[in-house]
Phi, psi and omega in degrees: 000147180295129181296329179294317179296323178296321180295317180296316180296320179295322179294322179291321180293323180291323181289329181080176180292147180291135180291139178245142180286119181269147178285149180294147179283173180295323179296320177293319178295320180294319176296322178298318179297317180294323177295320179294325178293315181295326180274359179057040175259077191283332177296315177293326178299315180294317183292312182290326179294319178291324177294320179291330178297332181286354179289108182280350180277354179270165177288155180302318181292329177292318178295323177297316182297320178294323177294324179294325173300316180296321179297317178296324177297317178297322179295318181289327176295319177295320179297330182274325186253333183078008180271129184282001182297320178296325178293324177295319177296321179296318178299315180295321180295320179294324176293324176295321178299313180297323185281323188265316184240348183077172182263325177059226181282355179262024182295323181294318179296317179296323179295319179294318179295323178293320179298318179297317181296311183291326178295316178294325178290324180294332179286351180282351180127174181294334181272134180291118181292344180270351181279161178280139179294138179282146178293148181295135181289139179289156181295137184291139179290158179295139183241338182270152178300326181295330179279333181280326183280147176289153181275124178256125181251139178285139179293144181288142179295148180293146180294148180289140180265124180270107180261012177085356180271144177293148180292148178279143178270138177277118182254124178277134180268355180270147181282127180294140179290137180288141180290137180294143180289133179254137179286144178298132180266147179279130180299136179274146179294156180292126180262121181294145178292160181294139180287141177294157180297139179295153180294152179299144183289153178300332181295315179295321180295318180294320179296316179295317179297321180293318180296317179295321180294318178295318178297320178296319178294320178297316177295324177296322176295320176297322178296319179296321179296317179295320178294323178294316179295322178297319178293322178296318179297318179296319179295324179290323176297316179297322180295320178297316179296320179292324179295316180295319179293322181292323180274355176053057181215170177276135183297146179286169179296322178297319179293322177296316179296319179295319180294320178295319178297316179294325177295321176296318178299317180297316181291325181286323183283337183297305179291327180296318178294323179295314181293316180296321178295321178296315179296321178297318180296316180297315181296317181294317180296318179297318178297319178295320179296316179296327180279333186268326184287130180288156180285132178256136177277141183269132179257129179233151179217149180221131179241129179226142178212145180241143182288341181266006178217145178270061184226135179236120184248129176236119177236153181193167177226118185237000000 
């Protein structure tokens, strides 16, 4: 055997096989996801979870769990920034999970995550933020005959030329018709003007003020109930957060769903309580004003005079 070849073979045997970089196992990936959750690095959680889902060497249930970590990361990024791009990525990732590995025994968890995603997307408005914008429609062609025909304008008359001569008067050659004789009319007596409508009675004013005051008090009671319910929802959310922090663990799906529901209740009751409270205040103040302000009597006066008599009449009600 060639001595050079023997030397090369001996060097390869001594060096051993070249080390290859191995991919992290599912346990390492799961610990990585939990560390990102504890450190509240939700952008990295969403990105790394979606990248780990693409590992085809893992089991289907393992890929589903990593994808669920990514979905929770996208939800928390949207809650912090308010940008719907993360929700669109979450919707697409959930569709990939259904298409590539299926839902299996995790169908209930996937349904809750889908409800959270679609609910947040629906709050962005009637237009789907994940859809592509439609091209602007071209201007419609003319359809009526008036729009198809060209516009014809009459030429303006030539300006009058001033030659310094006075204008001629137009003289009519026909005899004007004599005006018919009218018989003398008898002067009509002075008709007094219509009397103004009487002021509303104190009874109607008191009744209207009482109804407005009762309505204001009822709306105020409704506002107090909504504010109390809003405070209870906020306190329950704080209690869930304190429990999770005290036990040093990741919240369960039931706790996440309950916290999202309470957050929706808090957001819905805030504007409703504000509007109801404003209407209650206006109704109550108006009712108090109607009940407190005394009734004023209206003073009217009428003056009449006729040209055929030296008489001046003044009538009034004070």
